[in-house]
C-alpha positions in Angstrom: -18.5 -28.3 -2.1 -18.7 -31.8 -0.7 -18.8 -32.6 2.9 -15.4 -34.4 2.9 -13.5 -31.4 1.5 -12.2 -30.0 4.8 -11.5 -32.8 7.3 -8.6 -32.3 9.6 -7.3 -29.1 7.9 -4.9 -27.0 9.9 -6.3 -23.5 10.8 -4.0 -21.8 8.3 -5.5 -23.8 5.4 -9.0 -22.8 6.4 -7.9 -19.2 6.6 -6.2 -19.4 3.2 -9.5 -20.6 1.7 -11.3 -17.7 3.3 -8.7 -15.1 2.1 -8.8 -16.5 -1.4 -12.5 -16.4 -1.7 -12.5 -12.8 -0.5 -9.6 -11.7 -2.6 -10.0 -13.6 -5.9 -13.4 -15.3 -5.9 -13.7 -17.2 -9.2 -12.4 -14.3 -11.5 -10.3 -15.6 -14.4 -9.8 -18.9 -12.7 -10.5 -22.4 -13.8 -11.1 -25.7 -12.1 -11.9 -26.6 -8.5 -10.6 -24.7 -5.5 -7.5 -26.3 -4.1 -5.6 -25.9 -0.9 -2.2 -27.3 0.1 0.0 -26.8 3.1 3.4 -27.6 4.6 4.0 -27.7 8.3 6.8 -26.0 10.2 9.2 -28.1 12.2 10.8 -28.5 15.6 14.2 -30.1 15.5 14.5 -32.1 18.8 18.2 -32.4 18.4 20.8 -32.4 15.6 21.6 -28.8 14.8 24.0 -27.9 12.0 24.6 -31.6 11.3 22.4 -31.9 8.2 24.8 -30.1 5.8 27.6 -32.1 7.3 25.9 -35.3 6.1 25.0 -36.3 9.7 21.8 -37.2 11.5 18.9 -35.1 12.7 15.8 -35.8 14.8 13.0 -33.4 13.8 9.3 -33.5 14.1 6.6 -31.7 12.0 4.3 -29.5 14.2 0.8 -28.2 14.1 1.9 -24.8 12.6 1.7 -24.6 8.8 1.9 -22.4 5.8 -1.0 -22.9 3.4 -1.8 -21.8 -0.1 -5.4 -21.9 -1.5 -6.2 -21.1 -5.1 -7.2 -22.1 -8.6 -5.7 -22.5 -12.1 -5.6 -19.4 -14.3 -6.1 -19.5 -18.0 -3.1 -17.2 -18.5 0.5 -18.6 -17.8 1.1 -16.3 -14.8 1.2 -16.4 -11.1 -0.9 -14.1 -8.9 -0.5 -14.5 -5.2 -1.4 -12.5 -2.0 0.3 -13.1 1.3 -1.8 -12.4 4.4 1.2 -12.3 6.7 3.3 -10.0 4.5 0.3 -8.0 3.3 1.7 -8.2 -0.2 0.9 -9.2 -3.7 3.1 -10.6 -6.4 2.5 -11.3 -10.1 4.9 -12.8 -12.5 5.0 -15.2 -15.6 5.2 -18.9 -15.0 8.9 -19.8 -15.1 9.9 -21.8 -18.3 12.8 -24.1 -18.5 15.9 -22.3 -19.7 14.4 -18.8 -19.2 15.6 -17.1 -16.0 15.8 -20.4 -14.1 19.5 -20.1 -13.6 19.6 -17.0 -11.5 20.2 -17.7 -7.8 19.5 -15.3 -5.0 16.8 -13.0 -6.2 14.3 -12.3 -9.0 13.7 -8.7 -9.9 11.0 -6.9 -8.2 9.8 -9.8 -6.0 9.9 -9.8 -2.1 11.6 -12.8 -0.6 8.3 -14.7 -0.1 7.6 -14.2 -3.8 11.0 -15.4 -4.7 10.4 -18.6 -2.8 7.3 -19.3 -4.8 9.0 -18.5 -8.1 12.0 -20.6 -7.1 9.9 -23.7 -6.5 8.2 -23.3 -9.9 11.6 -22.7 -11.5 12.9 -26.0 -10.1 9.8 -27.8 -11.2 10.3 -26.5 -14.8 13.7 -28.1 -14.9 12.4 -31.6 -14.1 12.4 -33.9 -17.2 8.9 -35.2 -16.5 7.4 -31.7 -16.2 5.1 -30.4 -18.9 4.0 -26.8 -19.1 3.2 -25.5 -15.6 -0.2 -24.1 -14.9 -0.7 -20.5 -14.0 -2.6 -19.9 -10.8 -4.0 -17.4 -8.4 -3.4 -18.1 -4.8 -3.7 -16.8 -1.2 -1.0 -17.7 1.4 -1.7 -17.8 5.1 0.7 -19.2 7.7 1.0 -19.5 11.5 4.6 -20.7 11.5 6.6 -17.9 13.2 8.8 -16.1 10.6 12.4 -15.9 11.7 11.7 -18.1 14.7 13.7 -21.2 13.9 10.6 -23.3 12.9 11.4 -23.1 9.2 8.7 -20.9 7.8 10.5 -20.7 4.5 10.6 -24.5 4.0 6.9 -24.7 5.0 6.1 -22.2 2.3 8.2 -24.0 -0.3 6.6 -27.4 0.5 3.1 -25.9 0.4 3.8 -24.4 -3.0 5.3 -27.7 -4.3 2.3 -29.6 -3.0 0.0 -27.1 -4.6 1.7 -27.6 -7.9 1.3 -31.3 -7.6 -2.4 -30.9 -6.7 -2.9 -28.8 -9.9 -1.5 -31.7 -12.0 2.2 -31.2 -11.7 4.6 -34.2 -11.2 3.7 -36.3 -8.1 7.1 -36.5 -6.6 8.0 -38.9 -3.7 8.4 -37.0 -0.4 12.3 -36.9 -0.4 12.4 -35.8 -4.0 10.0 -33.0 -3.3 12.1 -32.1 -0.2 15.3 -31.9 -2.3 13.5 -29.8 -4.9 12.5 -27.3 -2.2 16.0 -27.4 -0.8 17.3 -26.3 -4.2 14.6 -23.6 -4.3 15.8 -22.2 -1.0 19.3 -21.7 -2.4 17.9 -20.2 -5.6 15.7 -17.8 -3.7 17.8 -16.8 -0.7 21.3 -17.8 -1.6 21.7 -19.9 1.6 23.2 -23.4 1.4 20.7 -25.1 3.7 20.7 -28.8 4.4 17.6 -30.9 3.5 16.2 -31.4 7.1 13.7 -28.6 7.1 12.0 -29.5 3.8 12.2 -33.2 4.5 10.5 -32.8 7.8 7.7 -30.8 6.3 7.2 -33.5 3.6 7.6 -36.6 5.9 6.1 -35.6 9.2 3.9 -38.1 11.0 1.8 -37.4 14.1 3.4 -38.4 17.4 6.6 -39.6 15.8 10.0 -38.1 15.3 12.0 -38.6 12.1 15.6 -40.0 12.3 17.0 -38.7 9.0 20.3 -39.7 7.6 21.4 -36.6 5.7 23.9 -38.5 3.6 21.8 -41.4 2.3 18.5 -39.6 2.7 17.1 -42.7 4.4 14.8 -42.2 7.3 12.9 -44.0 10.0 10.3 -43.0 12.5 10.8 -43.0 16.3 7.8 -43.0 18.6 7.5 -39.6 20.4 4.0 -39.5 22.0 4.9 -36.9 24.7 1.5 -37.5 26.3 2.2 -35.6 29.5 4.9 -33.5 28.0 4.8 -30.2 26.0 7.1 -28.9 23.3 7.4 -25.2 24.1 9.1 -23.0 21.5 9.9 -19.7 23.0 10.8 -16.9 20.6 13.4 -14.5 21.7 11.9 -11.5 19.9 15.0 -11.4 17.8 14.4 -12.7 14.3 17.2 -14.3 12.5 18.0 -14.1 8.8 20.1 -17.0 7.6 21.7 -15.1 4.8 22.6 -12.2 7.1 24.2 -14.4 9.8 27.4 -16.5 9.6 25.5 -19.6 8.5 27.5 -19.9 5.2 30.7 -19.2 7.1 30.1 -22.0 9.5 29.5 -24.4 6.6 32.7 -23.3 4.9 34.6 -23.8 8.2 33.2 -27.4 8.4 34.3 -28.0 4.8 37.8 -26.7 5.6 38.0 -28.9 8.7 37.2 -31.9 6.5 39.9 -31.0 4.0 42.5 -30.8 6.8 41.4 -34.0 8.6 41.4 -35.9 5.3 45.1 -34.9 4.8 45.9 -35.8 8.5 44.3 -39.2 8.2 44.9 -40.3 4.6 44.1 -43.9 5.3 40.5 -42.9 6.2 37.8 -42.0 3.7 36.8 -38.6 5.2 34.4 -36.6 2.9 32.3 -35.0 5.6 32.4 -34.5 9.4 30.0 -37.4 9.5 33.1 -39.6 9.0 34.9 -38.2 12.0 34.6 -39.5 15.6 35.3 -38.0 19.0 38.3 -40.3 19.3 39.6 -38.9 16.0 39.4 -35.4 17.3 41.0 -36.3 20.6 43.9 -37.9 18.8 44.4 -35.6 15.7 42.1 -32.7 16.3 44.7 -30.5 17.9 46.2 -30.1 14.5 43.1 -28.2 13.5 43.5 -24.4 14.0 41.0 -22.5 16.1 38.1 -22.2 15.5 38.0 -25.2 13.2 38.5 -27.7 16.0 35.6 -26.3 17.9 33.4 -26.2 14.9 34.2 -29.9 14.1 33.8 -30.9 17.7 30.2 -29.6 17.8 29.2 -31.5 14.7 30.8 -34.7 15.7 29.4 -34.7 19.3 26.0 -33.5 18.1 25.8 -36.6 15.8 26.5 -38.7 18.8 23.8 -36.9 20.8 21.2 -37.5 18.1 21.7 -41.2 18.1 21.7 -41.2 22.0 18.4 -39.2 21.8 16.8 -41.9 19.6 17.6 -44.5 22.2 16.3 -42.3 25.0 13.0 -41.8 23.1 12.6 -45.5 22.5 13.1 -46.1 26.2 10.7 -43.3 27.2 13.6 -41.7 29.1 12.9 -38.0 29.0 15.4 -37.2 31.7 18.2 -38.4 29.5 16.7 -36.7 26.5 16.6 -33.4 28.5 20.3 -33.7 29.4 21.2 -34.2 25.8 19.3 -31.0 24.9 21.3 -29.0 27.5 24.5 -30.5 26.2 23.5 -29.6 22.6 22.9 -26.0 23.7 26.3 -25.7 25.4 28.0 -27.1 22.3 26.2 -24.7 20.0 27.0 -21.8 22.4 30.7 -22.5 23.0 32.0 -24.6 20.1 29.8 -23.5 17.2 29.2 -20.0 18.5 25.7 -19.5 17.1 23.8 -18.7 20.2 22.9 -15.3 21.6 22.4 -13.7 25.0 18.6 -14.0 24.6 18.8 -17.7 23.7 21.2 -18.3 26.6 18.8 -16.5 29.0 15.8 -18.6 28.0 17.8 -21.8 28.5 19.1 -20.7 31.8 15.7 -19.6 33.1 14.2 -22.9 32.0 16.9 -25.0 33.6 16.0 -23.6 37.0 12.2 -24.2 36.6 10.4 -27.2 38.0 9.2 -29.7 35.6 11.6 -28.9 32.7 13.5 -31.8 31.3 15.8 -29.9 29.0 16.1 -26.9 26.7 18.3 -25.6 23.9 18.5 -23.0 21.2 16.9 -24.2 18.0 17.5 -23.4 14.3 20.4 -21.6 12.7 21.0 -19.4 15.8 21.8 -15.7 16.3 18.2 -15.1 17.4 15.0 -17.1 16.7 13.7 -19.5 19.3 14.6 -21.9 22.1 13.0 -25.3 22.5 11.9 -26.3 26.0 10.7 -29.8 26.9 8.5 -29.4 29.9 6.0 -31.5 31.9 2.5 -30.4 30.8 1.4 -29.8 34.5 4.4 -27.4 34.9 3.8 -25.5 31.7 1.7 -22.6 33.1 4.2 -21.9 35.9 7.1 -21.9 33.4 5.3 -19.5 31.2 4.7 -17.1 34.1 8.4 -17.3 35.1 9.5 -16.6 31.5 7.1 -13.7 31.1 8.6 -12.1 34.2 12.3 -13.0 34.1 13.1 -12.9 30.4 12.2 -9.2 29.9 14.1 -8.3 33.1 17.2 -10.0 31.8 17.1 -9.0 28.2 14.8 -6.0 27.8 12.8 -8.0 25.3 9.4 -9.6 25.2 9.4 -13.3 24.3 6.6 -15.1 22.5 5.6 -18.7 23.5 4.4 -21.2 20.9 3.0 -24.5 22.2 3.5 -27.2 19.6 2.2 -30.7 19.0 3.7 -33.2 16.7 1.7 -33.4 13.5 1.5 -35.0 10.0 3.4 -33.6 7.1 2.4 -31.8 3.9 -1.0 -32.5 2.2 -3.6 -31.0 0.0 -7.3 -31.0 -0.7 -9.1 -30.4 -3.9 -12.7 -29.4 -3.9 -14.8 -32.5 -4.2 -11.8 -34.7 -3.3 -9.9 -35.7 -0.2 -6.2 -36.7 -0.1 -5.0 -38.3 3.2 
């Protein structure tokens, strides 16, 4: 192994290499040892706007899912997952064979279905030749069910691993959209593209302003030198498929249909095309709860663009106020918060040194994001450790995050920046 094989690897990638060597060694494998990873993400602001063709402002973080492995001579996949303590084995998906079955593949746990779904999507690309079989070990430190998108991190890691083994070298947004389709195939959830795009596009110390209609993006400086991103897990995991996520999406689509009829002179194909003024003038003709659902998305888009300006000006006080406003809208208009998430935000709002806080992710559990001065972090953690269990009967889990680069891979004897 050359000296330049492991520079700047995330801890999960190093662990995946160790697990692979222990579990598989070189048995029945060909070629150099390869490792790839996809980071988790923190969405600063812009929740439930991505599937409404709006704007989001996420960052990739220094928590990642990694897969290490080698080619196999046989056309099959053999993978172990350290987190799930499981093993899967299945044939390499072939175009036209069992690639049109969304939701689940027989006999596979959800994490195995994510792997298979990525490979199935690759098999449908016109430029793809026969996919290589491989053995792999998966290790991750992205909290599962915590609103940091562990599923997208896994999908992007697998897609990057396939590319490293000689599969098509897709541009970042094409890879993100492939992984988005894989999520629908594996879990049956109609997610937007934000999670996968952030994992592919992340850049250290920068946020990503992503237009989820055009898929255009730009970077916004977010150094946060004296500020910490604290993700505080409620202890209540969320499952997108088991929540009302798909219902919220359907409600947004119904709001668009009605608003397009109300304002026929306008081209309204998504809530992205609606303004707050539109809702004030014509929104009362939307039945409850459609008006509230639409109002959240419309005002959240406005908050994203205001947050970009606040970041560019280095105005963390304004950014924090936008986070609090986002949480109130998600709680009251979109109704995807929970008592635990509300408790974290309320406790944080009364602590010294906190700029802002809000629930993060799909909701109904998961985590809250807190933007806090680094010199006030320890006091905040002590307060949360005391008050959160008293109020909820649950134990929370803090995750201190830093903004990191996006997906990458390393091949034994090579280095890919």
